N, C-alpha and C positions, 0 to 999 in steps of 0.2 A: 425569118421573122426578126423583128428588132425588139430588144429589151431596153427599157428605160429604167435605170437604177442609180443608186448612189454607190460609188465604188471608192473605197478609202477616203470618203468625205467629199468626193467630187461627183458631179452629175456625169453619167456615162450612158452611151448607147452602144449596145453590143448586137451585132448581127449574128444570129445563130440558127442552126438547123433545128427544126421542131423536136428532134430526138436527142439533141445535144445535152450532155451533162453540164453542170455548172463548172466542173473542172475543165472540161474541153473548152467551154466559152472563155473562161479566164485565161487559160494558157494560150489560146488562139489570139487573145487580145494583148498578150505580152506579159501577163502576170504569171510567172513561172515559179513563184515561191511555193505554192501548194504542189506537192509532189504526187505523181501517179504511182501507187503501190499495188494494191491487190485488185482494184476495180470492182470490189464487192462490198466496200464499206467496213471491212474487218480491221484494217491496219491503222487507219486514222491519219496517214501521211498527208492526205488532201484536205484536212480540216480547215475551214474558214468560218467566219462568223456571218450569219444572216440575221439581220435585225437583232444582233447581240447574242444570238444562240449559236453554239458550235454545231456545224453541219459538215458531214462528210460529202464533199463536193463531187466525188466520183459517182455517187448514187443519187444526187440531187438533180432532178430535171432543171435545166437552166430556165425554162419557161415559168417555173414557180417562183423565180426571183424577180420577175417583172415588178417594178415599183419598190423593191426592197433596198435596204442598206446592207451592202456586202463589204466586209473587211478582210483583207488578206495580210500576210506578213509584210508585204511591201508597204503597207500603210502605217506600220509602226515606226521604228527608228531607221536611221541610215547607218552605213558602215562607220561614219564619223560621229554619229550622234545616236547611240543605241537607246532604244526604249528601256526602261528599268527591267522589264521582264527579259528582254534579250541580254542585257548586261548581267543579270543574275545567272542566266544559263551559261554564259561565257565564264564568269568569275567562279562558278561552282564546278567547272569542267563537266557540265552535264551533257556533253555531246562528244561523240567520237566521229562516226562517218557523217553525221549531220542530216541524213536523209529524212529522218522522222521529226527533226526539230521544228520546222515551220508549223507542222500540225500540233506538236506539243505546246509550242508558244501560243498559238491561237486558242487552243483548248484552255491553257492557263489564263489567257486574257479573259475569256468568257467566264471562267470560274471566279477570278478576282473582281471582275466587274459586278458579278452577282453577289459575291461573298468575299469582302475584302480581308477577312481574317479566318480562313478555313483551318480546321484542325487536320492532323495527318490523315485521318480516316476520310474526311471530305476530299482532300487532295487525291488520295488513292482512288476513291470512287470516281472522281471527275476524270482522271487520266486513264481509267480502266479500258476505255475504248481506243486508246492509242498505243500501238506497239513500238518497242525499241529492241533491236536485235543486238545492240552493242554495249549499252551502259549498265544494265542490271537495275536500273530505275532509282537506286538510292540517291545518286547525285541529282537526278531530275527532281525527286521529292524535295531535296535540299534547296534546289534552285527555285522551285515554286514557293517554298516557305520564305526564302530570302527575298524573292520578288514581292511578296505580300508586305514584308517589312519595308522594302524600299518605297513602295507605293504609298505606304501609310506615313512615312516620315515627311516632315515638312522642312527639315533643316537641309542645308546644303550637303552634298556628298562630294567626295574627292573627284577631281577631273577624270581619273582613270576608272571611275565607277565604284571605287572602294568606299569603305565607310569612313566617316570623319574621325579623326584622332581626338580623343578626349583631351582637353587642355592639360590636365594634370599628368598625362602621359607623353606630352609633347617632347620631342627631342631637340627643340629649338633653343633650349637653355632656359634659365630663369626669367621670369617676367621682370620688367624694369622695377627695381626696388624690392624684388622678392627673392626668396631663397630657392635654390634648386632642390628638388626632392631626391 
C-alpha cells in the first residue's frame, strides 16, 4: 500500500507492507537516522516526531501515519550546519557511541517545541523513555538545557556553535578610544 505523508517538510509517498512499522518504512526509504534498538518500544532509539509528538517508530504501524507530518533527525541540520539541538549535544559531549542520540535529539525537539523553557524535572520526565547505555545522562540533561537556551536566544552565536563572547571580555583589545580592562 502507499502512504502519502509529509516527511521532513516535503511531500512523500512510501510504499509499505500493511504490517510494516514506521521504522521499517523510513529505513526502507533511506531515512536511517532512526535506529533499530529493542523493537519493543522500550529503548527509544527509533524516536521520530509524528504531527509534532515523539513516537517510537518501531512499534508505530506505518499505516497510521498516512496523511501525517513525520520528522526524522535527517530533517534537522546537516553535518556542516547543525540544528541548535544537535550543536548542543555535540558541544556538551552528550554522546559516546551515538546510537541513542537520534532518538534523544528528536525527543528533545518534541519537548522544546511544546515547552521552550523546561525545568530539569520536565527534561528528565520527557527523556525517561529513551535509554542511553554510555553517558550516564548528566551530559544529555545539560545538552537539552543548553539547547533550550540556544533556541531562545535571538542574538548571533559563534560560527563554531559556541556562545557569543561578551564585549567586555573580548580579547581583541580596547575599543577605539577606550581603555583595556
